[in-house]
C-alpha positions in Angstrom: -14.3 12.4 2.9 -11.8 10.0 4.6 -9.0 9.9 6.5 -5.4 9.3 6.4 -2.7 8.6 8.9 1.1 8.5 7.9 3.0 7.0 11.0 7.0 6.8 10.9 8.2 4.4 13.6 11.2 2.7 15.2 11.3 -0.7 14.9 14.0 -1.9 17.0 17.6 0.0 17.4 18.3 -0.1 13.6 15.2 -0.5 11.3 12.0 1.8 10.6 8.4 1.0 9.8 6.5 3.6 7.6 2.7 3.1 7.5 0.2 4.9 5.5 -3.6 4.3 6.8 -6.8 4.9 5.4 -10.4 4.3 6.3 -11.5 4.5 3.2 -13.5 1.5 0.8 -10.2 -0.6 1.4 -9.8 -3.5 -1.4 -12.1 -6.7 -1.8 -10.5 -9.7 -1.2 -10.6 -10.9 -4.4 -8.4 -8.4 -5.6 -6.5 -8.6 -3.1 -3.7 -11.0 -4.8 -3.4 -8.7 -8.3 -2.9 -5.6 -6.4 0.5 -4.3 -7.1 0.7 -6.2 -10.6 1.6 -4.1 -13.2 -1.5 -2.6 -14.6 -4.1 -4.1 -12.5 -7.1 -1.6 -11.5 -9.4 -2.5 -9.2 -12.9 -2.2 -10.0 -13.2 1.1 -7.8 -10.3 2.5 -9.4 -11.9 1.8 -12.8 -15.0 3.3 -11.7 -13.6 6.9 -10.3 -10.8 7.1 -12.4 -11.0 5.0 -16.0 -8.5 6.8 -17.4 -5.9 5.5 -15.4 -3.1 3.0 -16.4 -2.3 0.9 -12.9 1.3 1.5 -13.2 1.6 3.1 -9.7 2.1 0.4 -7.1 3.9 -1.7 -9.2 6.4 0.8 -9.4 6.2 1.6 -5.8 6.5 -2.5 -5.4 10.1 -2.4 -7.9 11.2 0.9 -6.0 11.0 -0.7 -2.1 12.8 -4.5 -3.1 15.4 -2.2 -4.8 16.4 -0.9 -1.5 16.0 -4.0 0.6 13.0 -3.1 2.3 9.6 -4.9 2.8 6.0 -3.7 1.0 3.0 -5.5 3.2 -0.6 -4.6 3.1 -3.2 -5.4 5.4 -7.2 -4.8 6.0 -7.9 -3.6 9.1 -11.3 -5.1 10.8 -13.1 -2.4 10.6 -12.5 -1.3 7.0 -9.9 0.5 4.7 -6.2 -0.4 4.2 -2.1 -0.1 5.5 0.4 -0.2 3.9 3.8 -0.7 5.7 7.3 -0.1 4.2 9.8 -1.3 6.3 13.7 -1.5 6.5 16.9 -0.9 7.8 17.2 2.6 9.0 20.4 4.3 7.2 
């Protein structure tokens, strides 16, 4: 029932920024510090899908680091979550 936007921007002449923005419930402040840890599953995720393993974001974090990119998460003031991967353009 929510919305997701995917935005690819040029960040200067030689960099890119890929943003994924949703208007879902977001991540509680208390869970943000563990959000990308291997095997971490937030309370909402455990409720929605109790059989998950919690590997998804930890794999993304490792892949982004190996490519020399950055990964940031933001909590928009009106709710949801924004994830941004940025790095040099090839």
